[in-house]
C-alpha positions as CSV (number, residue, x, y, z in Angstrom):
1,M,-97.7,50.2,238.9
2,T,-94.8,49.0,236.7
3,A,-92.2,51.7,236.0
4,S,-91.5,52.5,232.4
5,P,-88.1,51.4,231.1
6,T,-85.3,53.9,231.3
7,E,-83.3,54.9,228.2
8,Y,-80.5,52.6,229.3
9,E,-82.9,49.7,229.6
10,Y,-84.2,50.4,226.1
11,L,-80.5,50.6,225.0
12,A,-79.6,47.3,226.5
13,R,-82.7,45.5,225.1
14,G,-82.1,47.0,221.7
15,Q,-78.5,45.7,221.8
16,F,-79.9,42.2,222.6
17,F,-82.4,42.4,219.7
18,L,-79.6,43.6,217.4
19,Q,-77.4,40.6,218.4
20,Q,-80.3,38.3,217.7
21,G,-81.0,39.8,214.3
22,M,-84.4,41.2,215.4
23,L,-83.6,44.4,213.7
24,Q,-87.0,46.2,213.7
25,N,-87.3,45.5,217.4
26,A,-83.8,46.9,217.9
27,I,-84.6,50.0,216.0
28,D,-87.8,50.6,218.0
29,D,-85.9,50.3,221.3
30,F,-83.1,52.5,220.3
31,S,-85.7,55.1,219.1
32,A,-87.4,54.9,222.4
33,A,-84.0,55.4,224.1
34,V,-83.3,58.6,222.2
35,D,-86.8,59.8,222.7
36,L,-86.0,59.8,226.4
37,N,-82.4,61.1,226.1
38,Q,-81.5,62.9,222.9
39,D,-77.8,63.0,224.0
40,L,-77.4,59.2,224.2
41,A,-74.8,58.7,221.5
42,P,-74.6,54.9,221.7
43,A,-78.3,54.6,220.9
44,Y,-77.8,56.5,217.7
45,Y,-74.7,54.4,216.9
46,Y,-76.5,51.1,217.5
47,R,-79.6,52.2,215.6
48,G,-77.3,53.1,212.7
49,M,-75.9,49.6,212.8
50,A,-79.5,48.2,212.7
51,H,-80.4,50.5,209.8
52,R,-77.3,49.4,207.9
53,N,-78.1,45.8,208.5
54,V,-81.6,46.2,206.9
55,G,-80.1,48.2,204.0
56,N,-81.3,51.7,205.1
57,L,-77.9,53.2,204.4
58,S,-79.1,56.8,204.4
59,D,-80.7,56.4,207.8
60,A,-77.6,54.7,209.0
61,I,-75.4,57.7,208.0
62,D,-77.9,60.0,209.7
63,D,-77.7,58.1,212.9
64,Y,-73.9,57.8,212.9
65,S,-73.7,61.6,212.2
66,R,-76.0,62.2,215.2
67,A,-73.9,60.0,217.4
68,I,-70.8,62.0,216.3
69,Q,-72.6,65.3,216.9
70,V,-73.4,64.3,220.5
71,D,-69.9,62.8,221.1
72,Q,-67.2,64.0,218.8
73,D,-64.7,61.6,220.4
74,Y,-66.5,58.5,219.3
75,P,-64.1,56.6,217.0
76,V,-66.3,53.7,216.1
77,A,-69.1,56.0,214.9
78,F,-66.6,57.7,212.5
79,Y,-65.5,54.2,211.4
80,A,-69.0,52.9,210.9
81,R,-70.0,56.0,208.9
82,G,-66.9,55.5,206.8
83,V,-67.9,51.9,206.1
84,V,-71.3,53.0,204.8
85,H,-69.8,55.8,202.7
86,R,-67.5,53.1,201.2
87,Q,-70.5,50.8,200.5
88,L,-72.0,53.7,198.6
89,G,-68.9,54.2,196.6
90,D,-68.0,57.6,198.2
91,F,-64.4,56.7,199.0
92,V,-63.2,60.2,199.7
93,R,-65.8,60.7,202.5
94,A,-65.0,57.2,203.8
95,I,-61.3,58.1,204.0
96,L,-62.1,61.4,205.9
97,D,-64.1,59.4,208.4
98,Y,-61.4,56.8,208.8
99,N,-58.9,59.6,209.4
100,H,-61.0,60.8,212.3
101,A,-61.3,57.3,213.7
102,I,-57.5,56.8,213.5
103,D,-56.8,60.2,215.1
104,L,-59.0,59.2,218.0
105,E,-57.8,55.6,218.3
106,P,-54.5,55.1,216.5
107,E,-53.9,51.5,217.5
108,D,-56.9,49.9,215.9
109,A,-55.9,47.7,213.0
110,D,-59.5,47.6,211.5
111,F,-59.4,51.4,211.0
112,Y,-56.2,51.3,209.0
113,Y,-57.4,48.2,207.0
114,A,-60.7,49.9,206.1
115,R,-58.8,53.1,205.0
116,G,-56.5,51.0,202.9
117,V,-59.4,49.4,201.1
118,A,-60.8,52.9,200.3
119,H,-57.5,54.1,199.1
120,A,-57.1,51.0,196.9
121,S,-60.5,51.6,195.4
122,L,-59.2,55.0,194.3
123,K,-56.0,53.4,193.0
124,H,-54.0,55.3,195.7
125,Y,-51.7,52.2,196.0
126,D,-48.9,53.8,198.1
127,Q,-51.4,55.0,200.7
128,A,-53.2,51.7,200.6
129,I,-50.0,49.7,201.1
130,S,-49.0,51.9,204.0
131,D,-52.4,51.4,205.7
132,F,-52.3,47.6,205.2
133,D,-48.8,47.5,206.7
134,Q,-50.0,49.6,209.6
135,A,-52.9,47.3,210.2
136,L,-50.6,44.4,210.3
137,H,-48.3,46.2,212.7
138,W,-51.2,46.3,215.2
139,N,-52.6,42.9,214.2
140,P,-50.2,40.5,212.4
141,E,-52.9,37.9,212.2
142,M,-55.1,39.8,209.7
143,P,-55.4,37.7,206.5
144,N,-57.4,40.2,204.6
145,A,-54.7,42.8,205.0
146,Y,-52.1,40.4,203.4
147,Y,-54.6,39.5,200.7
148,N,-55.2,43.2,199.9
149,L,-51.5,43.9,199.9
150,G,-51.3,41.2,197.3
151,I,-54.0,42.9,195.2
152,A,-52.2,46.2,195.5
153,Y,-48.8,44.8,194.5
154,R,-50.4,42.9,191.6
155,D,-52.0,46.1,190.3
156,L,-48.6,47.8,190.5
157,G,-47.1,45.0,188.4
158,Q,-45.0,43.6,191.3
159,R,-46.1,40.0,190.9
160,D,-43.5,38.4,193.1
161,R,-44.5,40.5,196.0
162,A,-48.1,39.9,195.3
163,S,-47.5,36.2,195.4
164,E,-45.7,36.5,198.7
165,Y,-48.7,38.3,200.3
166,Y,-51.3,36.0,198.8
167,T,-49.3,33.1,200.3
168,K,-49.2,34.7,203.7
169,A,-53.0,35.2,203.5
170,I,-53.5,31.6,202.6
171,A,-51.3,30.4,205.5
172,L,-53.6,32.3,207.9
173,R,-56.8,31.3,206.2
174,P,-56.3,28.2,204.1
175,Y,-59.9,27.6,203.5
176,D,-60.8,30.8,201.7
177,P,-61.5,30.1,198.0
178,D,-61.0,33.7,197.0
179,Y,-57.4,33.7,198.2
180,R,-56.7,30.5,196.2
181,Y,-58.4,31.9,193.1
182,A,-56.4,35.2,193.3
183,L,-53.1,33.3,193.6
184,G,-54.2,31.1,190.7
185,N,-54.8,34.2,188.6
186,L,-51.4,35.6,189.5
187,L,-49.6,32.3,188.6
188,S,-51.5,32.2,185.3
189,D,-50.3,35.7,184.5
190,L,-46.8,34.4,185.2
191,H,-47.4,31.5,182.8
192,S,-47.0,29.0,185.6
193,Y,-50.1,27.2,184.5
194,A,-49.6,23.9,186.3
195,E,-49.3,25.8,189.6
196,A,-52.2,28.0,188.7
197,I,-54.4,24.9,188.0
198,A,-53.5,23.5,191.5
199,E,-54.8,26.7,193.1
200,Y,-57.9,26.7,191.0
201,D,-58.4,23.0,192.0
202,E,-58.3,24.0,195.6
203,A,-60.6,27.0,195.1
204,I,-63.2,24.7,193.4
205,R,-62.8,22.1,196.1
206,L,-63.6,24.7,198.7
207,A,-66.4,26.3,196.6
208,P,-67.8,23.8,194.1
209,D,-70.0,26.5,192.5
210,F,-67.1,29.0,191.9
211,A,-67.9,29.7,188.2
212,N,-65.0,32.1,187.6
213,A,-62.5,29.5,189.0
214,Y,-63.8,27.0,186.4
215,Y,-63.5,29.6,183.7
216,N,-59.9,30.6,184.5
217,R,-58.9,27.0,185.1
218,G,-60.2,26.3,181.6
219,I,-57.9,29.0,180.2
220,A,-55.0,27.5,182.1
221,H,-55.8,24.0,180.8
222,R,-55.9,25.3,177.2
223,N,-52.5,26.9,177.8
224,T,-51.2,23.6,178.8
225,E,-52.6,22.0,175.6
226,N,-55.5,20.2,177.3
227,P,-58.5,21.4,175.3
228,F,-60.7,18.5,176.5
229,L,-60.2,19.6,180.1
230,A,-60.6,23.3,179.1
231,I,-64.0,22.5,177.5
232,A,-65.1,20.6,180.6
233,D,-64.3,23.7,182.7
234,Y,-66.0,26.1,180.4
235,D,-69.1,23.9,180.5
236,Q,-69.0,24.0,184.3
237,A,-68.6,27.8,184.3
238,L,-71.7,28.0,182.1
239,A,-73.6,25.5,184.3
240,H,-72.9,27.7,187.3
241,G,-74.3,30.8,185.8
242,L,-71.4,32.4,184.0
243,A,-72.2,33.4,180.4
244,F,-70.3,36.1,178.5
245,A,-68.9,36.4,175.0
246,N,-65.2,35.6,175.8
247,L,-66.3,32.4,177.6
248,Y,-68.0,31.1,174.4
249,C,-65.1,32.4,172.3
250,N,-62.6,30.5,174.5
251,R,-64.7,27.3,174.4
252,G,-64.9,27.7,170.6
253,T,-61.1,27.9,170.4
254,A,-60.8,24.8,172.5
255,N,-63.3,23.0,170.3
256,A,-61.3,24.0,167.3
257,D,-58.1,22.7,168.9
258,Q,-59.9,19.3,169.2
259,G,-61.0,19.4,165.6
260,E,-64.7,19.9,166.6
261,T,-65.1,22.6,164.0
262,C,-68.9,22.8,163.9
263,N,-69.1,23.0,167.7
264,A,-66.4,25.8,167.5
265,I,-68.5,27.8,165.0
266,R,-71.6,27.4,167.2
267,D,-69.6,28.8,170.1
268,F,-68.2,31.7,168.0
269,D,-71.8,32.5,166.9
270,Q,-72.9,32.6,170.5
271,A,-70.0,34.9,171.4
272,L,-70.8,37.3,168.6
273,E,-74.5,37.3,169.5
274,L,-73.5,38.5,173.0
275,D,-70.8,40.9,171.7
276,P,-70.9,41.8,168.0
277,Q,-67.7,43.8,168.4
278,L,-65.6,40.9,169.6
279,A,-62.9,41.0,167.0
280,N,-61.1,37.8,168.0
281,A,-64.3,35.8,167.5
282,Y,-64.5,36.8,163.9
283,L,-60.9,35.8,163.3
284,A,-61.4,32.5,165.0
285,R,-64.7,31.8,163.2
286,G,-63.1,32.7,159.9
287,A,-60.4,30.2,160.5
288,A,-63.0,27.5,161.3
289,Y,-64.9,28.3,158.2
290,R,-61.7,27.9,156.2
291,V,-61.2,24.5,157.7
292,L,-64.7,23.6,156.4
293,G,-63.8,25.0,153.0
294,E,-66.3,27.8,153.3
295,E,-63.9,30.4,152.0
296,E,-66.5,33.1,151.3
297,K,-67.7,33.1,154.9
298,A,-64.1,32.9,156.1
299,Q,-63.1,36.0,154.1
300,S,-66.2,37.9,155.4
301,D,-65.2,37.2,159.0
302,F,-61.5,38.1,158.3
303,F,-62.7,41.4,156.8
304,R,-64.9,42.2,159.8
305,H,-62.0,41.4,162.1
306,S,-59.7,43.7,160.2
307,Q,-62.3,46.5,160.4
308,L,-62.7,46.2,164.1
309,T,-58.9,46.0,164.9
310,Q,-58.3,49.1,162.7
311,G,-61.0,51.0,164.6
312,L,-63.4,51.1,161.6
313,G,-66.4,49.8,163.6
C-alpha cells in the first residue's frame, strides 16, 4: 500500500507547480499541506503567491495573514502582503507591512524599495527618497531605485538631480524604454528638445509600439519647428492606440504651422468632440477659421475660448 504524501511533500510539489505556472495544481497541493498541518506557515505563504498570480488578491491577503499568524517572524510574508495592499491602492497598510518586514530583516534592499514606492504614491517624497537611498546602500545595482529617485526629484522640481538618477538607471539597464522615455520627458521640460528627441528615438527603437513616446516626440519636434515630423509622430501615436483631445489639438496646430488649414480644423473638431471644454482648441480653431476668412466662425470660437478661460463654462 502506497503511503499518502506528507505535508512537506505536498509543499514541495506545490512549489514545483508554482514555479511551472501550474497555479491551480499548486493551490491544491498547498491546501492539502495545510489540511495536514495547520501550522505550516510556508504553505500559506506560497498559496498566497499562487492566489496573487491568478488575481485572487483577497485570498492572497488571507493566506499571507495566516502565515504571519502562525509565524510572526516571517519577513517575506509581511513584504508579500504589503505588495498586494499596494496593488489594491492601500498604501498606508502596505507601508505598515513593509515596516514589519524591515524590522525583521533590515538588510533587504527590496523591502526598502517597495516601501519607497508606497511612500512616493502618497507623495511622501522625503521618506521615499530615504528608502530608495537605503535600498541602494544594500544593493547598488538596483536600476529601479535610481529610476524612482529620478521620479521623486522630478516631482520635487529638482530636475538636475532627476536627470542624474535617470542616467544612472539607464547605465545599469540601457535597454529599458521607460527609462529613456522618462529622461526624454525631463529634457523636454528643460527645453532641451534635441536631446529629448534622441531619448525618444531610443525608447521607440526599443519599443516600436510605444505610443506615448511618439506623442511626446511629436511635441518636441514641433518645438524645434519641425511640424512635418511632429505630424508623422502624432499619426504614429494614433496608429498605436493613443487617442485623446490634446493629441488631435497638437496635430491640428502642427497642420496649421504647415499651412494645412482644413486639416487643422478637422483635428480641432475631433479634439472638441472628445473634450468640449478644451479651451485652446477653440482658440486654435478660431485662428484657422480666420485664415480661411470665416470671421463669424472665428469670433464664435474666440468667444467660447474666452468663456472657458474665465471660468464661465
